[in-house]
N, C-alpha and C positions, 0 to 999 in steps of 0.2 A: 744457749741463747743465740738465735740466728736472726739477722735483720737483712732483708733484701729490698732495695728500692730499684728503680728502673736502671740506675747507672752505677750503683755501688752494692757490693755484697759484703756483709760482715757475719762471719760464722765463728763460733767459739766452741772448742772441744778441749776438755781437760785443762782449762785455764789458758789455752793458747788461742788467740784471735787471729783469723786470717781475713784481711781486708782486701777485697778484689775489685780493681777498677773494671767496670763492666760495660764497655763501649767498644767491643771488638771490631765492629765494622769500620771504626775510625781509628783503629790501633790505640784506643783508650785516650785519645786527645781530650784534654780537659776543657769542657764547655763551662759556662757560668752555672748552669743547672747542676752539672756534675760536681763542680766545686762546692756548691751549697750542700749537696748530699755527702761529699767527702768530709767537709768540716763537721757536719752533724755526727757522722760515724766516728771520727777521731775524738770528738768531745765525749761521745758515749764510751769509747774504749778507755779514755783517760780516767773517766770517773767511775768505772766499774772495778771494784776491788777484787772481783773474782777473776779478772783477766790479769795474768802475770807477765805476758809478753805479746807482742803484736808482729805479725808478718804481713807485709804489703806486697801485693803482686798484681798482675794484669791478666785479664781473660783474653784468650785467643793468641794470636801470633806475636803481639807486641806488648811490652810493659807499659809504655806511655809515649805517644808521639809528640808530646808537648802541649802547647796551647792550641785551642781550636781555631782553625783558619777562618771559619765563618764569623767568629767573634772579631777577628782582625778586620774583616770586611765591614762589619757594623761599625767598628771604631772609625774607619776611614770615611764612612758615609755620614757620620754625625756632623752637625754644624760645626764650623771651624772654632767657634767660641766655646764649644762644649768638649772638644777633644781632650784638652789637657786635664780638666777636672774629672771627666769620665775615666781617663786612664789612671789618674791618681786613685780614684775609688776602687777600680779593679785591682790595682796593685795592693791595696790594703787587704783585700780578700785573698790574693795570692800569698801574701806574706803571713796572713793568719793561718792558712792551711799548712804552710811550711813550718811555722813556729810550733803548731800542734804536733807535727811529726818530730821535730827536733827536741822539744821539751817534754814529750810523753814521759810520765814518771815510771817507766818500765822499759825493758829492752825492746827495741824495734829493729826488725830485719827486713831489708828490701830483698825480695826474691825476684830477681830480674829475669823474666822468662823470654824476653825477645829484645827488640830495639827500645832503647831509652834515649829519647832525643830532647834537646832543649829543656823545657820544664820537667820532662820525665827524668832526665839525667840528674837534674837538681833535686828532685824528690827522692831519688834513690840515695843520694849523698846526705840528705837531711836525716836519714835513718842512722842508727848507731852502727849497723853492720850491713854489708852487701854480699849476698851470695848470688852468683850469676850462672845461668844456664850456659852450656857450651854454645848455644845458639844466640846468646845475648850480644848486644853491642851498645855502645854509649857514644853520644855526640852532643857537644855543646854547640848546637847549630844555629844559634841566634844570629851570628854574623851574616848568615845567608838571608836573613830577613831584615838586615840593617838594624839589629837590636843588640843589646847586651844581656847577659844572664840576669834574670829578674826573680829567680826562684831560690836564691842562695848560692848559686854556683860560684860567684866571686868570693864567697866566704868559705864554702866547704871544699872546693876543688884544690886551692893552694895548700890547705891543711892535709890533704891526702897525697898530693903529688909534688909539692914544692911550687914556688912562685913562678920560676921560668917555664916549667913544663905546663903549668896551668895557663899561662899566657899563650903558649903555643896552641894548646887545645882550644882555647876560647877564640883566638884570633883567626884560626883556620876553620874551625867547626868540623874537623875531620872525624871520621868514624873510628872508634876504638873497639876492636873485637875482644871477645872474652879473655883469651889468653894474654893479650897485651894489657887488658884492664887489670888482670891479676898481677902481672909483673910490675905495673906502675903503682899499684896500691889503690886503684879505683874500686876494685872488688877485693873482698877479703878471702873468698873461696869461689871455686868454680865447680859446678855439679853437672852430671849427665842430665840432659833435658828431662828425661822421663822421671828422674828422681828428685827434681828441684824442690818441689813442695814438701816432700817427705824429709829431705835433708834440712830444709829451712825450719820445719816444725821441730825436728829433733834438736837442732841447734838452739831454738827458742826455749825448749824445755831445759837444756843444759844451762843456759844463761839466766834462767829465772828461778833457780832452786833456792837461792839465798833469801834473806830477809827482804821483804818488799820495801820496807822503810829504808834500810841501808842501801838498796839498789837505787831508789829514787833520789835520796839525798846525795849519794856518791856521784850519780850521773849529773845532777844539777851543778855540782862543783867542778867536776872534771871538764864539763862542756865550756866552762869559763876560764879554764886554767891557762890558756894561751894569752888571754887578755889581762889577767890580774897579776899583780906582784905577788911574790911568794908569801909575804906577810898576810895578805888578804885571803889567799887560799888556805893558809894555816888557820886564820881566824874563823873562816866559814867552816872549815873542817872541825874545829873545836866545838862550835855551836851544833853542828850536825851530830857529832859524837855524843854530845849531851842528850840529844833527842834519842839516839840509838840506845843509850843506857836505860831508857825508860820503856823500851818495847818488850813485848812478851817474848818475841823471838830471841832477844839477847838473854833475858832471864832464863828461858827454857834451856838455851844452849849452855850457859854457865852452870846451871844446876845439874844438867845431865853430865857435864864434864866432872864436876865435883863429886857427884854420886858415883860415877863410874870409877873415879880415882879412889874413893873410899872402899868400894868393893874390891878393887885390885889390891889395896894395901891389906885388907882384912883376909883376903885369900892367901 
């Protein structure tokens, strides 16, 4: 299944979906139209049981330059009385797209092929894992526009690098090159630029071999584990395990083990 719109490409091969931001002339800056297409593609990927993992990347030299500056101009040109509500409405769409990435019920890898700035850096960290090209860079550059991270950066970044270091990166908006990103924990792996997508696909295959139900349920609990008390994590785990007991994957795995053990004993 391949879906191509003007601003988003979604290609699926052997259960691995590659979602490509396709606005290379703007370094894949997210416009309102692009966000709508992104949301539709993410909803499609989330609901397609044949897709076992998702790779997010960008077309051209950049991963994502952040929010579209033309959209910022329209926001400033709006009547004063509409600025606040228009901004709130836009924020709902931003957060919906980030939530779709973060809560995708299957592994999601950001394959960062170039610069990831502002919202682009936030989008990368909304994914479960980040593999960066040697030519990649990250910058939470909102401060340079008089803004704060609005794509989840204030949530995701401290969990990756610690509170103090996250403040430093957000307060300065400085660029972090690939090697430093790996050392800080912003990126999980660094790959040669020419091999980035192949490496990301191979990693996606490795991560998605287990039971789809167990992966989805486990991810949903792990992603809340920093906020929940241990007792609630245990309770959710018990409920999820009860569901896992009923899946065909669990039954097949147990029967295969038992049958294999019988054969070994009889041999």
